[in-house]
C-alpha positions in Angstrom: 36.0 -3.1 17.4 37.2 -4.0 20.9 38.0 -7.5 22.1 35.0 -7.4 24.4 32.7 -6.6 21.5 34.2 -9.5 19.5 33.6 -11.9 22.3 30.0 -10.7 22.6 29.4 -10.9 18.9 30.8 -14.4 18.3 28.0 -16.3 20.1 25.4 -14.4 18.1 27.1 -15.2 14.9 27.5 -18.8 15.8 23.9 -19.1 16.8 22.8 -17.6 13.5 25.0 -19.9 11.5 23.8 -22.9 13.5 20.1 -21.9 12.8 21.0 -21.7 9.1 22.6 -25.1 9.2 19.6 -26.6 10.9 17.2 -24.9 8.5 19.2 -26.4 5.6 19.1 -29.9 7.2 15.3 -29.6 7.7 14.7 -28.5 4.1 16.9 -31.4 2.8 15.0 -33.9 5.0 11.6 -32.6 3.9 12.7 -32.6 0.2 14.1 -36.1 0.6 10.8 -37.3 2.0 8.9 -35.9 -1.0 11.5 -37.3 -3.5 11.4 -40.8 -1.9 7.6 -41.0 -2.1 7.8 -39.7 -5.7 10.3 -42.4 -6.6 8.0 -45.0 -5.0 5.0 -43.8 -7.0 6.6 -42.9 -10.4 6.1 -46.4 -11.9 2.3 -45.9 -11.5 2.3 -42.3 -12.9 0.0 -43.2 -15.8 -2.5 -44.9 -13.5 -2.4 -42.0 -11.1 -3.1 -39.6 -13.9 -6.0 -41.8 -15.2 -7.4 -41.7 -11.6 -7.2 -38.0 -11.6 -8.9 -37.8 -15.0 -11.6 -40.2 -14.1 -14.2 -37.5 -13.1 -13.8 -35.8 -16.5 -13.9 -39.0 -18.5 -16.9 -40.3 -16.5 -19.0 -37.2 -17.1 -18.0 -36.4 -20.7 -20.0 -37.5 -23.8 -18.9 -40.7 -25.5 -16.8 -38.8 -27.9 -15.2 -36.7 -25.2 -11.5 -37.2 -24.6 -8.3 -35.7 -23.4 -5.6 -34.5 -25.8 -2.0 -33.5 -25.8 -0.9 -30.3 -27.5 2.7 -30.4 -26.3 5.2 -32.9 -27.6 6.4 -33.7 -24.1 3.1 -33.3 -22.4 2.2 -37.0 -22.2 5.4 -37.5 -20.1 5.7 -34.4 -17.9 2.0 -34.0 -17.0 1.7 -37.4 -15.3 5.0 -36.7 -13.6 3.6 -33.4 -12.3 0.5 -35.2 -11.0 2.6 -37.8 -9.3 4.8 -35.2 -7.7 1.7 -33.5 -6.4 0.4 -36.8 -4.9 3.9 -37.4 -3.4 3.8 -34.0 -1.7 0.4 -34.6 -0.2 1.5 -38.0 1.1 4.8 -36.7 2.5 3.2 -33.5 3.9 3.2 -34.8 7.5 7.0 -35.2 7.3 7.4 -31.7 5.8 5.1 -30.3 8.6 7.1 -32.1 11.2 10.4 -30.6 9.9 8.9 -27.2 10.1 7.6 -27.9 13.6 10.9 -29.2 14.8 12.6 -26.0 13.5 10.3 -23.5 15.1 9.4 -25.5 18.3 12.4 -24.3 20.4 11.2 -20.7 20.0 7.7 -21.4 21.2 6.2 -21.3 24.7 5.0 -24.6 26.3 1.3 -23.7 25.8 1.9 -22.7 22.2 3.6 -26.1 21.6 0.5 -27.9 22.9 -1.7 -25.8 20.6 0.4 -26.2 17.4 0.4 -30.0 17.3 -3.4 -30.5 17.2 -3.9 -27.5 14.9 -1.3 -28.8 12.4 -2.9 -32.3 12.5 -6.4 -30.8 12.1 -5.2 -28.6 9.2 -3.8 -31.6 7.3 -6.9 -33.6 7.8 -9.2 -30.8 6.8 -7.1 -30.1 3.7 -7.5 -33.7 2.6 -11.2 -33.5 3.3 -11.4 -30.5 1.0 -9.5 -32.3 -1.8 -11.8 -35.4 -1.3 -14.9 -33.1 -1.5 -13.6 -31.6 -4.7 -12.8 -34.9 -6.3 -15.9 -36.9 -5.4 -18.5 -34.2 -5.6 -17.4 -30.9 -7.2 -15.5 -32.3 -10.2 -18.3 -34.7 -11.4 -20.8 -31.9 -10.9 -18.9 -29.2 -12.8 -17.9 -31.5 -15.7 -21.5 -32.8 -16.0 -22.7 -29.2 -16.2 -20.1 -28.2 -18.7 -20.9 -31.1 -20.9 -24.5 -30.1 -20.8 -23.6 -26.6 -21.9 -21.5 -27.9 -24.8 -24.1 -30.2 -26.2 -26.5 -27.5 -27.6 -23.5 -25.7 -29.2 -22.4 -28.8 -31.1 -19.0 -28.4 -29.6 -16.8 -31.5 -29.2 -15.3 -31.7 -25.7 -11.6 -32.3 -26.1 -9.5 -31.0 -23.2 -5.7 -30.6 -23.1 -4.2 -32.6 -20.3 -1.9 -29.8 -19.1 -4.8 -27.3 -18.8 -6.9 -30.0 -17.2 -4.3 -30.6 -14.5 -3.9 -26.8 -14.0 -7.6 -26.5 -13.4 -7.6 -29.5 -11.1 -4.7 -28.2 -9.0 -6.5 -24.8 -8.7 -9.7 -26.4 -7.5 -7.8 -28.7 -5.0 -6.1 -25.7 -3.5 -9.3 -23.7 -3.4 -11.3 -26.3 -1.6 -8.4 -27.4 0.5 -8.0 -23.8 1.7 -11.8 -23.5 2.1 -11.8 -26.4 4.6 -9.1 -24.6 6.6 -11.5 -21.8 7.5 -12.5 -23.4 11.0 -8.8 -23.6 11.9 -8.2 -20.0 10.8 -11.2 -18.8 12.8 -10.0 -20.7 16.0 -6.5 -19.3 15.7 -7.8 -15.7 15.3 -10.0 -16.0 18.4 -7.3 -17.8 20.4 -4.7 -15.1 19.7 -7.2 -12.4 20.5 -7.3 -10.8 17.1 -11.1 -11.1 16.9 -13.9 -12.1 19.3 -16.7 -14.6 18.8 -19.1 -11.7 18.9 -17.2 -9.9 16.2 -17.3 -13.0 14.0 -21.1 -13.1 14.3 -21.2 -9.4 13.2 -18.9 -10.1 10.2 -21.1 -13.0 8.9 -22.8 -10.9 6.1 -19.4 -9.8 4.8 -18.0 -13.3 4.9 -21.0 -14.5 2.9 -20.5 -11.8 0.2 -16.7 -12.6 0.2 -17.5 -16.3 -0.2 -19.5 -15.7 -3.4 -16.9 -13.3 -4.7 -14.1 -15.9 -4.2 -16.2 -18.7 -5.8 -17.0 -16.4 -8.8 -13.3 -16.1 -9.4 -12.2 -19.7 -8.8 -15.1 -21.8 -10.2 -16.6 -21.8 -13.7 -19.1 -19.0 -14.4 -22.3 -20.9 -13.9 -24.3 -20.3 -10.7 -24.4 -23.9 -9.5 -20.6 -24.3 -9.6 -20.3 -21.1 -7.6 -22.7 -22.3 -5.0 -20.8 -25.5 -4.4 -17.9 -23.5 -3.1 -19.6 -20.5 -1.5 -22.1 -22.6 0.5 -19.4 -24.9 2.1 -17.3 -21.8 2.9 -20.2 -20.2 4.8 -21.0 -23.5 6.6 -17.3 -23.9 7.6 -17.2 -20.4 8.9 -20.1 -21.2 11.2 -18.3 -24.4 12.3 -15.2 -22.3 13.1 -17.3 -20.0 15.3 -18.7 -22.9 17.2 -15.3 -24.5 17.6 -13.8 -21.3 18.7 -16.5 -20.9 21.4 -15.8 -24.4 22.6 -12.0 -24.2 22.6 -11.6 -20.7 24.0 -14.2 -21.2 26.7 -17.1 -19.1 27.9 -15.0 -17.2 30.5 -12.5 -16.0 27.9 -15.3 -15.0 25.6 -17.0 -12.9 28.3 -13.6 -11.3 29.2 -13.1 -10.4 25.5 -16.6 -8.9 25.2 -16.1 -6.9 28.4 -12.9 -5.4 26.9 -14.7 -4.4 23.8 -17.2 -2.4 25.9 
């Protein structure tokens, strides 16, 4: 390799290393934020778990209860729940670290778009979790308790499996409430038009019921409480995309399709 090539290669290597160092620092800061929040909450881990278990206890029969089948479950499961809560609380800091790392590589108009989208995504994800906690969980547990009664089955749920179910539902409904953001991004980036979104509506409805059939319990009502919001949020995304993108851009996209 000639001296000229070495001179040209060195800035590239230094830039790559500097990006790795910055990425490491950003990951450390994001992880430190989660750990600090976790440390601040760990004393109340039992109370946090009881709060999470409240929908099940509230809608179970009088003899219904949670059990522990693992020797260390009574310790690690509340810790897992507390870590989840810490991650949700510290998520703005984590998102900021991601934003600060990728921002230098974005155009000015992209930076203006990312900030409101990230804020909206975080808010909608919290709304999805709140919807699951205050409406979905009580409904599902009440229905399940009703199914158990005629069978003469005693409702005793393992806390680890309960937390796994809760986390799955939180992720499912949190992701469901992100649908308007996803629709707006797809239209804004030109991957799909508003007209095409209207045409895809039947497929989205079928997909919503297919997803709900996999994620929720097998009864029809539980599937409806995920599929119906998913369809409604898809319509909200179409309306929001039409407002944000603007009529002129929509007409230009439709003209290109012709």
